[in-house]
Structures are given as C-alpha cells and as structure tokens.
VOMI-576146 format. One record per residue (C-alpha): residue number from 1; residue in one letter; chain; x, y, z. Coordinates in steps of 0.5 Angstrom, whole numbers, plus 500, padded with zeros to 3 digits. Each point is the difference from the previous one (the first is absolute). Example, Ala and Ser with C-alpha at 12.3 -4.5 7.8 and 13.67 -1.06 7.14 Angstrom:
<rs>
+-----+------+------+-----+-----+-----+
! pos ! code ! unit !   X !   Y !   Z !
+-----+------+------+-----+-----+-----+
!   1 !    a !    A ! 525 ! 491 ! 516 !
!   2 !    s !    A ! 502 ! 507 ! 498 !
+-----+------+------+-----+-----+-----+
</rs>
This chain:
<rs>
+-----+------+------+-----+-----+-----+
! pos ! code ! unit !   X !   Y !   Z !
+-----+------+------+-----+-----+-----+
!   1 !    x !    A ! 500 ! 500 ! 500 !
!   2 !    x !    A ! 506 ! 505 ! 502 !
!   3 !    x !    A ! 503 ! 499 ! 493 !
!   4 !    x !    A ! 493 ! 501 ! 496 !
!   5 !    x !    A ! 499 ! 507 ! 505 !
!   6 !    x !    A ! 507 ! 502 ! 497 !
!   7 !    x !    A ! 498 ! 499 ! 493 !
!   8 !    x !    A ! 494 ! 504 ! 501 !
!   9 !    x !    A ! 504 ! 505 ! 503 !
!  10 !    x !    A ! 505 ! 500 ! 495 !
!  11 !    x !    A ! 495 ! 501 ! 494 !
!  12 !    x !    A ! 496 ! 506 ! 504 !
!  13 !    x !    A ! 507 ! 503 ! 501 !
!  14 !    x !    A ! 502 ! 499 ! 492 !
!  15 !    x !    A ! 493 ! 503 ! 498 !
!  16 !    x !    A ! 500 ! 506 ! 505 !
!  17 !    x !    A ! 507 ! 502 ! 496 !
!  18 !    x !    A ! 497 ! 499 ! 493 !
!  19 !    x !    A ! 494 ! 504 ! 502 !
!  20 !    x !    A ! 500 ! 507 ! 498 !
!  21 !    x !    A ! 500 ! 505 ! 505 !
!  22 !    x !    A ! 495 ! 506 ! 498 !
!  23 !    x !    A ! 502 ! 507 ! 503 !
!  24 !    x !    A ! 498 ! 507 ! 499 !
!  25 !    x !    A ! 505 ! 504 ! 496 !
!  26 !    x !    A ! 496 ! 506 ! 499 !
!  27 !    x !    A ! 506 ! 504 ! 503 !
!  28 !    x !    A ! 505 ! 498 ! 495 !
!  29 !    x !    A ! 502 ! 504 ! 494 !
!  30 !    x !    A ! 504 ! 495 ! 495 !
!  31 !    x !    A ! 504 ! 502 ! 494 !
!  32 !    x !    A ! 501 ! 495 ! 495 !
!  33 !    x !    A ! 505 ! 501 ! 494 !
!  34 !    x !    A ! 500 ! 495 ! 495 !
!  35 !    x !    A ! 502 ! 501 ! 492 !
!  36 !    x !    A ! 496 ! 494 ! 497 !
!  37 !    x !    A ! 493 ! 502 ! 500 !
!  38 !    x !    A ! 497 ! 493 ! 500 !
!  39 !    x !    A ! 504 ! 499 ! 507 !
!  40 !    x !    A ! 498 ! 506 ! 502 !
!  41 !    x !    A ! 493 ! 499 ! 500 !
!  42 !    x !    A ! 501 ! 493 ! 503 !
!  43 !    x !    A ! 504 ! 503 ! 505 !
!  44 !    x !    A ! 495 ! 505 ! 502 !
!  45 !    x !    A ! 494 ! 495 ! 500 !
!  46 !    x !    A ! 504 ! 495 ! 504 !
!  47 !    x !    A ! 502 ! 505 ! 505 !
!  48 !    x !    A ! 493 ! 503 ! 500 !
!  49 !    x !    A ! 497 ! 493 ! 502 !
!  50 !    x !    A ! 506 ! 499 ! 505 !
!  51 !    x !    A ! 500 ! 507 ! 504 !
!  52 !    x !    A ! 493 ! 501 ! 501 !
!  53 !    x !    A ! 498 ! 508 ! 500 !
!  54 !    x !    A ! 507 ! 502 ! 498 !
!  55 !    x !    A ! 501 ! 506 ! 495 !
!  56 !    x !    A ! 505 ! 497 ! 495 !
!  57 !    x !    A ! 502 ! 505 ! 494 !
!  58 !    x !    A ! 504 ! 497 ! 494 !
!  59 !    x !    A ! 505 ! 503 ! 496 !
!  60 !    x !    A ! 504 ! 498 ! 493 !
!  61 !    x !    A ! 506 ! 503 ! 501 !
!  62 !    x !    A ! 506 ! 502 ! 504 !
!  63 !    x !    A ! 498 ! 508 ! 499 !
!  64 !    x !    A ! 493 ! 499 ! 501 !
!  65 !    x !    A ! 502 ! 496 ! 507 !
!  66 !    x !    A ! 504 ! 506 ! 502 !
!  67 !    x !    A ! 495 ! 505 ! 498 !
!  68 !    x !    A ! 495 ! 496 ! 504 !
!  69 !    x !    A ! 505 ! 500 ! 506 !
!  70 !    x !    A ! 500 ! 508 ! 500 !
!  71 !    x !    A ! 493 ! 501 ! 499 !
!  72 !    x !    A ! 497 ! 495 ! 506 !
!  73 !    x !    A ! 502 ! 497 ! 507 !
!  74 !    x !    A ! 501 ! 492 ! 499 !
!  75 !    x !    A ! 501 ! 495 ! 505 !
!  76 !    x !    A ! 502 ! 494 ! 496 !
!  77 !    x !    A ! 503 ! 500 ! 493 !
!  78 !    x !    A ! 500 ! 493 ! 496 !
!  79 !    x !    A ! 505 ! 499 ! 494 !
!  80 !    x !    A ! 503 ! 494 ! 497 !
!  81 !    x !    A ! 507 ! 499 ! 500 !
!  82 !    x !    A ! 500 ! 495 ! 494 !
!  83 !    x !    A ! 499 ! 506 ! 496 !
!  84 !    x !    A ! 506 ! 503 ! 497 !
!  85 !    x !    A ! 503 ! 506 ! 503 !
!  86 !    x !    A ! 495 ! 500 ! 506 !
!  87 !    x !    A ! 504 ! 498 ! 506 !
!  88 !    x !    A ! 505 ! 506 ! 499 !
!  89 !    x !    A ! 495 ! 505 ! 497 !
!  90 !    x !    A ! 499 ! 507 ! 503 !
!  91 !    x !    A ! 493 ! 498 ! 502 !
!  92 !    x !    A ! 502 ! 494 ! 504 !
!  93 !    x !    A ! 506 ! 504 ! 504 !
!  94 !    x !    A ! 495 ! 506 ! 501 !
!  95 !    x !    A ! 495 ! 495 ! 503 !
!  96 !    x !    A ! 504 ! 496 ! 504 !
!  97 !    x !    A ! 502 ! 507 ! 504 !
!  98 !    x !    A ! 492 ! 502 ! 500 !
!  99 !    x !    A ! 498 ! 501 ! 507 !
! 100 !    x !    A ! 497 ! 494 ! 503 !
! 101 !    x !    A ! 498 ! 497 ! 494 !
! 102 !    x !    A ! 502 ! 493 ! 497 !
! 103 !    x !    A ! 502 ! 497 ! 494 !
! 104 !    x !    A ! 497 ! 494 ! 498 !
! 105 !    x !    A ! 504 ! 496 ! 494 !
! 106 !    x !    A ! 497 ! 494 ! 497 !
! 107 !    x !    A ! 500 ! 497 ! 494 !
! 108 !    x !    A ! 493 ! 502 ! 496 !
! 109 !    x !    A ! 501 ! 495 ! 495 !
! 110 !    x !    A ! 496 ! 494 ! 503 !
! 111 !    x !    A ! 494 ! 505 ! 502 !
! 112 !    x !    A ! 498 ! 499 ! 493 !
! 113 !    x !    A ! 499 ! 492 ! 501 !
! 114 !    x !    A ! 493 ! 498 ! 501 !
! 115 !    x !    A ! 501 ! 496 ! 506 !
! 116 !    x !    A ! 503 ! 503 ! 506 !
! 117 !    x !    A ! 503 ! 496 ! 506 !
! 118 !    x !    A ! 496 ! 502 ! 506 !
! 119 !    x !    A ! 506 ! 499 ! 504 !
! 120 !    x !    A ! 504 ! 505 ! 496 !
! 121 !    x !    A ! 495 ! 505 ! 500 !
! 122 !    x !    A ! 500 ! 500 ! 507 !
! 123 !    x !    A ! 508 ! 501 ! 500 !
! 124 !    x !    A ! 499 ! 506 ! 496 !
! 125 !    x !    A ! 495 ! 503 ! 504 !
! 126 !    x !    A ! 504 ! 499 ! 506 !
! 127 !    x !    A ! 505 ! 505 ! 496 !
! 128 !    x !    A ! 496 ! 505 ! 501 !
! 129 !    x !    A ! 499 ! 500 ! 507 !
! 130 !    x !    A ! 507 ! 501 ! 501 !
! 131 !    x !    A ! 501 ! 507 ! 503 !
! 132 !    x !    A ! 507 ! 504 ! 498 !
! 133 !    x !    A ! 504 ! 501 ! 506 !
! 134 !    x !    A ! 500 ! 507 ! 502 !
! 135 !    x !    A ! 505 ! 500 ! 506 !
! 136 !    x !    A ! 508 ! 502 ! 498 !
! 137 !    x !    A ! 504 ! 494 ! 500 !
! 138 !    x !    A ! 506 ! 501 ! 505 !
! 139 !    x !    A ! 507 ! 497 ! 501 !
! 140 !    x !    A ! 501 ! 497 ! 507 !
+-----+------+------+-----+-----+-----+
</rs>
C-alpha cells in the first residue's frame, strides 16, 4: 500500500509541475523585438496567452525598438539572441541598463510550432516572474 501511495503522490506532483499557473500580468509592459513578421506574430500570440493581461508591443527592427525604449516605460524586453546582431546590439545594451527591467532572451522560432509542450510553456512563463536586482553588488 505504501508503494501505491508513493506512486500516486509522484503522479500528482508531476501533474502539478506541468499544469500552467494562471497569474495576472496586467501591470506588465513588455516590448518584443523580432525582425521576422511570422515569428513576431506567433510570439505575440503565445505571450498574450501565457501572460494574461500584459501589455505587449512588438517592433520589427532595432531602430523601432530604440524609439519605443525612449517613448515609454517598460519592465520587460523580449529578444531572440539567435537572430544575427541582436546580442551585441545597442538596444540590448540599453535594455540591460534600463532601471528595474529584465531582458528575456528566448528562441522565438519554436513558437511557430502548432503543438507546444506545457512544461516548456511553464518554464518560459517563469522567466517573466524573475525580478531584476536593483541593489548594487559590492565586493566584500
């Protein structure tokens, strides 16, 4: 009987990990930069479903991203480091230094797939729950 209870508990634990967590992201302002229109639309759809209530603006170029950075306040920036030139772009440099904001770098290509793994979706959602440290780091 103990073995059976252990198996049931393990199954319940596994299901709890895979089940998506619904949270309210209405206070979040997210800027998504993706050059490819198809990926941009897929990412917008995916993130809108994943981050309930979040305000998400998409841009198609680094220039548009830099303009949006100057025009509004953001708490999250989403980029795909697999795209050429993104990781060392001026936008990413400025976004990394943006006060109290985070940069989420994910591969947006897989978001075009019709079937999405719920476990991967939950892992991606958790990236948006990480808060940027605002305290200065000091050497001891």
